[in-house]
C-alpha positions as CSV (number, residue, x, y, z in Angstrom):
1,M,31.4,143.9,128.5
2,A,31.8,141.8,125.2
3,N,29.2,140.5,123.1
4,A,26.4,139.2,125.4
5,K,24.4,136.6,123.3
6,V,20.2,137.2,124.2
7,C,18.4,134.5,125.0
8,P,15.1,135.3,122.0
9,F,13.2,132.6,124.4
10,A,14.1,135.0,127.9
11,A,14.1,138.4,125.9
12,A,10.3,137.3,124.7
13,Q,8.8,137.6,128.7
14,P,8.7,141.0,130.3
15,Q,8.9,139.8,133.5
16,Q,12.1,138.1,133.4
17,K,14.7,140.2,134.7
18,N,18.1,138.8,132.8
19,S,17.4,137.8,129.1
20,D,21.7,137.4,129.2
21,C,21.9,133.6,127.2
22,L,23.7,130.8,130.1
23,G,24.7,128.9,127.7
24,E,25.1,125.3,127.9
25,E,22.9,125.6,131.2
26,C,19.9,126.2,129.0
27,A,17.3,123.8,128.8
28,C,16.7,124.9,125.3
29,Y,21.4,124.8,124.6
30,V,21.6,121.7,122.0
31,K,25.0,120.2,120.3
32,M,24.7,118.6,117.0
33,Q,26.7,116.9,114.1
34,K,25.7,115.5,110.8
35,S,27.7,114.5,108.4
36,L,29.2,115.8,105.2
37,L,27.7,114.2,101.7
38,M,29.9,113.2,99.1
39,Q,26.8,113.7,95.5
40,T,28.5,110.5,92.9
41,D,26.6,109.9,89.7
42,S,24.3,107.4,90.8
43,N,24.0,108.5,94.8
44,K,25.3,110.4,98.4
45,L,28.1,109.0,100.1
46,V,29.5,110.1,103.9
47,D,32.8,112.3,103.8
48,P,35.0,110.3,105.8
49,E,37.2,113.1,106.2
50,Y,34.7,116.3,107.3
51,F,31.5,116.4,109.4
52,Y,28.8,119.6,110.5
53,R,28.8,120.4,114.0
54,Y,26.5,122.9,115.8
55,T,26.5,123.7,119.6
56,G,24.8,126.9,120.6
57,C,20.8,127.6,121.3
58,G,18.3,125.7,120.2
59,L,15.6,128.6,119.6
60,V,18.2,129.6,116.0
61,A,15.6,129.9,112.9
62,Q,18.5,128.7,110.5
63,V,21.5,126.7,112.2
64,P,25.3,128.1,111.8
65,W,26.7,125.0,111.5
66,E,30.3,124.7,111.3
67,L,32.6,122.0,109.2
68,I,34.9,120.4,111.3
69,K,37.6,117.7,109.9
70,H,37.7,114.6,111.9
71,E,39.9,113.7,114.6
72,E,42.7,110.6,113.7
73,K,42.7,107.6,115.3
74,P,45.9,106.2,116.3
75,K,45.4,102.7,115.0
76,T,45.7,99.3,117.1
77,T,48.5,96.4,116.7
78,N,47.4,93.0,117.7
79,L,49.9,92.5,120.8
80,N,49.2,88.8,121.8
81,P,52.4,86.4,121.9
């Protein structure tokens, strides 16, 4: 068996028979993202290329953010005659 994640909420309940993490099926599962900020001399700017993302248990004490590069969006052209 691979690394089975243990749910901290279910593990705290002794009457719960299974304390395995349910993943996306759990009510505590979250998907979050936040901007990566760049510091300038006078203020902070949002990085247009990267952002932070986390998907997983919402009961964690410290969020292990993952740095992600934005996907390039195809440029659209106006095809009106």
